[in-house]
N, C-alpha and C positions, 0 to 999 in steps of 0.2 A: 158279571158273568160274561164269558167270552162267547158271544153269539156267532161271530164270523166263522170260526172253525166248525161249529155245528151246522151252520147253513151250507158250508161247502161240502161237508159230509153228506148232508141231505141231497144237495144238488147232484153229487155223484151217484146216489141211489136212484135218482129220478130220471136217469138218462134213457131208460128203455121206452119212453113215450107212452105206452098204454098203462102206465102204473096207476095204481089207486092207493093213495097214501094219506095219512092223517098225522098232523103234528099237534101236540098238546103242550101249551106253555103253562108255567106255574102262576102267571099273572098277565094282566093286559100289557104291562110294561115290556114284556118280552117281544110282543108283536109291534109295539111302538118302536122298539129298537130295530126290529127287522125291516120295518117299512119306512123308517125315518130317512130323510135326505142326508143327514150327517153320518150315516153308518159307513164303515170302511169300504173302500173301493172293491176289495175282493168279495165282500158279502153282497154288494149290489150286483156284481157280476154273477155270483152264485144264485141270487134270487132271479135275475134275468134269465139265467140258464134254466132254472126250474120252469119259468114261465114259457120258455121256448118249447118245452116238451109236454107240459101239462097245464091245464086250467088251474087257477088258484082261487080258493074261496076262503073267507075269513069270518069267524064268529065276531059279531059286534055287540054292543050293549042294546041295540035296537032289535026288538023281538021280530018284527016284520022283516027287516033286512036279513037277519040270521036265518029265518025260515026260508026265505027265497034262496039264500046262498046254499042252504042244506038241500033244498029240492033240486037246484041246478047241479050240485055236486053228485047227487044220486043219478040224475039224468046222464051226466058225463060218464059216470062209472058204468051205467047200464049199456050205453052205446059203445063202450070201449075206447073212448077218447083219452081217458086218463085225467086224473084230477088230484089236487092236493087240498085238504081242508085243515085250516089252522083253527084250533079250538083252545079254550082256556080251562084248565083244571078247576074244578068246583063251579064251572059255568053250566048253563042250561044244556048245551049239547053234550059235553062230556058226562054229565050226570044222568041225563034222561034218554039219550039215544043210543041204541045198540048198533054198533058198526060190525055186523057179522058178514059172513061170506065175502064177497068181493069188495065190500065197502071199506074194509079195514085191513088190507093186505100188509101194509107196513105202518107201524105206529112209532113215532119218535116223541119222547118226552123231554122238553127243555126245562131244566131246573127241577127243584123239589117242591111240591105243593104244600108248604107249611101254612098253617092258619095265621091270620093276622093277629099277632100276639098282644096288641094294645086294645083289643076288643074287651069291653067291660064284662060281657057275657062269658067270654072265654076265660078271662082272669078269675071270675067267680067259680067257674067249673073247675079250673086248675086248683084253686084253693080248696074246694070241696073234696076233690080226689086226693089231694095231699093230706088233708086233715082226717078224712074218713078211712081211706084205703092205703095211705102211705105210698101213693104213686107219685113219683117225681115228675115235675113239669116237663122236663126234657124228654123223659121216657114216653109220656103221653103224646107230646107233640110229634115225636119221631114216629111212633106207632101210627098215629092218625095220618101223617104225611105218606107213609108207606102204604097204608090201606087205601088212601085216595089215589096214589099212583097205580096201584094194582087195579083198582076199579077203572081207571082211565085207559090203561093199555090192554085190559083183558076182558 
């Protein structure tokens, strides 16, 4: 996936300073690509540009760290400083937290949040749906990804 153009687009949207924005990635690897040292120079400049105008918070796999990041994101939004929160689709923040009012002014979704298709539980579910209801695997996975994306952005 081409992360650099999306990052530059987001950087352009973040120029107003007092912005309150949220980015949702389809997996942890998206944020690894965004924050890695080996990312393209244009993207590093885009991320640095975002950080000049807004505070940046990232959901991690550590619950305590994510809770602190979320609290600080809300404080930054409440005081008008401007903040960007990077979350993961199907993660704790995107699933359980409602970003209403000024907490979710702009939401950008990076990628499509398909389920992990090698999961034994998912494969059994797909087989059951195919055998019982004649639902194709691709149809179910696409519907589920669209449902998840809708939940994340709305």
